C-alpha positions, 0 to 999 in steps of 0.5 A: 921574284922571277918564276922560270918554268918549263923544260929549260929549267932543268938544263944547268946552262939555262939556269946559270944564264937566267941566274946571271940575268937576275943577278944583274937586276938593280934590286937587292932582293931579286930571286929566281925560282925554277920549275920544270912544270909549266902548263903554258901561257895564261895557266902558267902565269896563274900557276906561278902566282899560285905557287908564290901565294901558297908558299907564303912568299908574299906574306909580308906584303900588302900589295902584290902586282903581277905584270906581263913581260910586255908591260912597261911601268912609267910611274914607279912611285908607290901605290896608295 
């Protein structure tokens, strides 16, 4: 799930560009959500999680891990 927030989310060309990137991901269940609202930095990250949690997007999962774009995951094995 990718949350894209900010004024660029209202620009059709930007939306198509983001959608093509998400479509290229190897995951079959890859989704992008656009919102023109973005309070910025840490508040923006917290707001994206708030939207996902209150919308029930993660109801079927036991674990939800939110990471920043500059974080690399070296061990992709399951969390236990």
